[in-house]
C-alpha positions as CSV (number, residue, x, y, z in Angstrom):
1,M,13.6,32.4,60.7
2,T,14.0,34.4,57.5
3,A,11.1,36.7,56.9
4,V,9.3,36.4,53.6
5,P,9.8,39.6,51.7
6,E,6.8,41.9,51.3
7,V,6.1,43.7,48.0
8,S,4.2,47.0,48.1
9,S,1.0,47.0,46.1
10,G,0.7,50.7,45.8
11,P,-0.6,53.6,48.0
12,G,-3.4,52.7,50.4
13,Q,-3.1,48.9,49.7
14,A,-1.8,46.2,52.0
15,P,1.6,44.7,51.1
16,R,1.3,41.3,49.4
17,R,3.8,38.5,50.1
18,R,5.9,37.1,47.3
19,L,5.7,33.3,47.0
20,K,9.0,31.4,47.3
21,R,10.3,29.8,44.1
22,S,9.9,26.3,45.5
23,T,6.3,27.0,46.4
24,R,5.6,28.3,42.9
25,R,7.1,25.1,41.4
26,K,5.0,22.9,43.7
27,L,1.8,24.8,42.7
28,V,2.6,24.5,39.0
29,R,3.4,20.8,39.3
30,G,0.2,20.2,41.3
31,S,-1.8,22.0,38.6
32,L,-0.3,19.9,35.9
33,Y,-1.1,16.7,37.8
34,L,-4.7,17.9,38.3
35,L,-5.0,18.7,34.6
36,F,-3.7,15.3,33.6
37,I,-6.1,13.6,36.0
38,A,-9.0,15.7,34.7
39,V,-8.2,14.7,31.1
40,V,-8.0,11.0,32.0
41,V,-11.3,11.2,33.8
42,V,-13.0,13.0,30.9
43,L,-11.7,10.5,28.4
44,A,-12.8,7.6,30.7
45,L,-16.3,9.1,30.9
46,L,-16.6,9.7,27.2
47,A,-15.3,6.2,26.2
48,D,-17.8,3.6,25.0
49,W,-16.6,0.8,27.4
50,Q,-19.1,-1.7,26.0
51,A,-17.7,-1.3,22.5
52,I,-14.1,-1.5,23.8
53,Q,-14.9,-4.7,25.7
54,T,-16.6,-6.2,22.6
55,N,-14.0,-5.2,20.0
56,Y,-10.7,-5.3,21.9
57,L,-11.1,-7.4,25.1
58,D,-13.1,-10.4,23.9
59,G,-11.9,-13.1,26.2
60,E,-12.7,-16.0,23.8
61,V,-10.8,-14.4,21.0
62,W,-7.8,-13.7,23.3
63,R,-7.8,-17.3,24.3
64,Q,-7.7,-18.5,20.7
65,Q,-4.5,-16.5,20.0
66,F,-2.6,-19.0,22.2
67,P,-0.2,-20.7,21.8
68,E,0.2,-19.6,18.2
69,I,0.9,-16.0,19.0
70,I,4.0,-17.1,21.0
71,T,5.1,-20.2,19.1
72,L,4.8,-18.5,15.7
73,G,4.3,-14.7,16.0
74,V,6.8,-13.9,18.7
75,K,9.3,-16.6,17.5
76,N,9.4,-15.2,13.9
77,T,9.5,-11.6,15.1
78,V,12.5,-12.3,17.3
79,L,14.2,-14.5,14.6
80,Y,13.9,-11.8,11.9
81,T,15.1,-9.1,14.3
82,V,18.2,-11.1,15.4
83,E,19.1,-12.1,11.8
84,A,18.8,-8.6,10.4
85,F,20.6,-7.0,13.4
86,V,23.6,-9.4,13.2
87,L,23.9,-9.0,9.4
88,G,23.3,-5.3,9.6
89,F,26.0,-4.9,12.3
90,V,28.6,-6.7,10.2
91,L,27.6,-4.5,7.2
92,A,27.7,-1.4,9.4
93,L,31.1,-2.1,10.7
94,I,32.5,-2.5,7.2
95,L,30.8,0.7,6.0
96,A,32.1,2.7,9.1
97,L,35.7,1.6,8.4
98,M,35.3,2.4,4.8
99,K,34.0,5.9,5.6
100,L,37.1,6.5,7.8
101,A,39.5,4.9,5.3
102,P,42.3,7.1,3.9
103,V,41.4,6.0,0.4
104,G,39.0,8.4,-1.1
105,I,37.0,6.0,-3.3
106,Y,36.1,3.9,-0.2
107,R,34.9,6.9,1.7
108,W,32.8,8.0,-1.3
109,A,31.3,4.6,-1.8
110,A,30.4,4.2,1.9
111,T,28.9,7.7,2.0
112,V,26.7,7.1,-1.1
113,Y,25.4,3.9,0.3
114,I,24.7,5.3,3.7
115,E,22.9,8.4,2.4
116,F,20.9,6.4,-0.1
117,F,19.5,3.8,2.3
118,R,19.0,6.3,5.1
119,G,17.0,8.5,2.7
120,L,14.6,5.7,1.8
121,P,11.6,4.5,3.9
122,A,12.2,0.9,5.1
123,L,8.9,-0.2,3.4
124,V,10.1,1.0,0.0
125,V,13.4,-1.0,0.4
126,I,11.4,-4.1,1.6
127,L,9.1,-3.9,-1.4
128,G,12.0,-3.3,-3.7
129,V,14.0,-6.3,-2.5
130,G,11.0,-8.6,-2.2
131,L,9.4,-7.7,-5.5
132,T,12.0,-6.1,-7.8
133,I,14.8,-8.6,-7.5
134,P,12.7,-11.6,-8.4
135,L,11.1,-9.8,-11.4
136,A,14.3,-8.1,-12.6
137,F,16.7,-11.0,-12.2
138,G,14.5,-14.1,-11.9
139,Y,16.1,-14.9,-8.6
140,Q,14.2,-15.7,-5.4
141,L,16.1,-14.9,-2.2
142,P,16.6,-17.7,0.2
143,G,14.0,-17.9,2.9
144,G,11.1,-16.7,0.8
145,T,9.3,-13.6,2.1
146,G,11.0,-13.7,5.5
147,G,14.4,-13.9,3.8
148,A,13.7,-11.0,1.5
149,G,12.5,-8.9,4.5
150,V,15.6,-9.7,6.5
151,V,17.9,-8.7,3.6
152,A,16.0,-5.4,3.1
153,L,16.1,-4.6,6.8
154,T,19.8,-5.5,6.9
155,L,20.5,-3.0,4.1
156,V,18.5,-0.2,5.8
157,Y,19.8,-0.7,9.4
158,G,23.3,-1.4,8.2
159,A,23.3,2.2,6.9
160,Y,21.9,3.6,10.2
161,M,24.3,1.6,12.4
162,A,27.2,2.5,10.3
163,E,26.9,6.2,11.2
164,T,26.5,5.2,14.9
165,I,29.7,3.1,14.8
166,R,31.6,5.8,12.9
167,A,30.7,8.3,15.6
168,G,31.8,5.9,18.3
169,I,35.2,5.3,16.6
170,Q,35.7,9.1,16.3
171,A,34.7,9.6,20.0
172,V,37.8,7.5,21.1
173,P,40.6,10.0,22.0
174,K,43.2,10.3,19.2
175,G,45.9,10.2,21.8
176,Q,45.2,6.5,22.4
177,Y,45.7,5.8,18.7
178,E,48.9,7.8,18.6
179,A,50.2,6.0,21.7
180,S,49.6,2.6,20.2
181,R,51.3,3.5,17.0
182,S,54.3,4.8,19.0
183,L,54.5,1.4,20.6
184,G,55.0,-0.2,17.2
185,M,51.4,-1.4,16.7
186,S,50.1,-1.4,13.1
187,S,47.1,0.7,12.2
188,L,45.0,-2.5,11.8
189,H,46.2,-3.9,15.1
190,T,45.4,-0.6,16.8
191,M,42.0,-0.4,15.3
192,R,41.2,-4.0,16.3
193,S,42.7,-4.0,19.8
194,V,42.4,-0.4,21.0
195,T,39.9,1.7,19.1
196,L,37.1,-0.7,18.3
197,P,36.6,-2.2,21.8
198,Q,36.2,1.3,23.2
199,A,34.0,2.5,20.4
200,L,31.7,-0.4,20.7
201,R,31.2,0.2,24.5
202,I,30.3,3.8,23.6
203,V,27.7,2.8,21.0
204,I,26.0,0.0,22.9
205,P,23.0,2.3,24.0
206,P,22.3,3.7,20.6
207,L,22.7,0.3,18.9
208,T,20.2,-1.1,21.4
209,N,17.8,1.7,20.3
210,E,18.4,0.6,16.7
211,L,17.5,-3.0,17.8
212,V,14.2,-1.8,19.2
213,A,13.4,0.1,16.1
214,L,14.4,-2.8,13.9
215,L,12.1,-5.2,15.9
216,K,9.1,-2.9,15.3
217,D,10.0,-2.6,11.6
218,T,9.8,-6.3,11.1
219,S,6.0,-5.7,11.0
220,L,6.5,-4.1,7.5
221,I,7.5,-7.4,6.0
222,Q,3.9,-8.4,6.0
223,F,3.3,-6.2,2.9
224,L,5.2,-8.8,0.9
225,G,2.7,-11.5,1.9
226,F,3.8,-14.3,4.3
227,A,3.5,-18.0,4.0
228,V,1.5,-19.4,6.9
229,G,4.6,-20.6,8.9
230,Q,6.5,-17.4,8.3
231,R,4.1,-14.8,9.8
232,E,5.4,-12.5,12.5
233,L,3.3,-10.8,15.2
234,T,1.6,-8.1,13.0
235,A,0.9,-10.4,10.1
236,L,-0.6,-13.0,12.5
237,A,-2.7,-10.4,14.2
238,S,-3.9,-9.0,10.9
239,D,-5.0,-12.4,9.7
240,N,-6.8,-13.1,13.0
241,V,-8.6,-9.8,12.9
242,N,-10.0,-10.8,9.5
243,N,-10.8,-14.3,10.7
244,F,-12.6,-13.3,13.9
245,A,-13.9,-9.9,12.7
246,N,-12.6,-8.5,16.0
247,A,-9.7,-6.2,16.9
248,S,-8.6,-8.2,20.0
249,P,-5.7,-10.0,18.1
250,L,-4.3,-6.6,17.3
251,L,-4.2,-5.6,21.0
252,A,-2.7,-8.9,21.9
253,A,0.1,-8.4,19.4
254,A,0.6,-4.9,20.8
255,V,1.0,-6.3,24.3
256,F,3.6,-8.8,23.2
257,Y,5.5,-6.0,21.4
258,L,5.6,-4.1,24.6
259,I,6.7,-7.2,26.6
260,I,9.7,-7.4,24.2
261,T,10.6,-3.8,23.8
262,L,10.0,-2.3,27.3
263,P,12.9,-4.3,28.9
264,L,15.2,-3.2,26.1
265,T,14.3,0.5,26.4
266,R,14.8,0.2,30.2
267,L,18.2,-1.5,29.6
268,V,19.2,1.4,27.3
269,A,18.2,4.0,30.0
270,W,20.2,2.1,32.6
271,M,23.3,1.9,30.3
272,E,23.1,5.6,29.5
273,R,22.9,6.5,33.3
274,R,25.8,4.2,34.0
275,G,27.8,5.7,31.2
276,M,27.2,9.2,32.5
277,R,28.3,8.3,36.0
278,S,31.5,6.7,34.7
279,R,32.6,9.9,32.9
């Protein structure tokens, strides 16, 4: 056995033993666990559970959310998310290729667009598209409020995803592009058959994160005012909070957001771990 080193404490004092590094780590970790448990216990003791039960966990109010919270709220939330993501991905791919183009004016135009829409809050763009376009041009976008919200989110997330896709394209080793060109493949063919497939595999995890953020930002469309059949989760919950004078619908909406987003975030974590192992 290896003896634990002793440290002298000074003349006339008994030597004290130095704790092993692993022992110190365990003590620190145990202290942090105890601190966390203590905070949870204190909060639980201070909370007004009767008020929480009345305002957030009213069983009758929860029952009245169904099936509308699924057939309307969840359905529209997912629909707006998928539409904006698909359209935004197409826009992002075009912008990323423009930013990498050899022609300067294309790079300049893509850069201006990306920086402009990345610099604006999504709510400002949603209000601008939903209110300014009809007032300025007398034209109502197809789909009413939901359609205007999808267009606005497409413009915003197209800018964010463009930078992600551009970074993925630039992460593909240049040697593969040069090898393809030496085999007689055109630049367009090389980009389509060699570079883009690899780039898209690289950017799947960050694009999935963008999808999660986009799903949550669909809640901002409610500021335009929904028709009854177009309401998504947050708009539906907000209306029901006013109808029942109770916050339970808001908690119900939060639960369904988590049911949708948590599997996606776990999927991102799994893909990132798998990508690190394959390197």
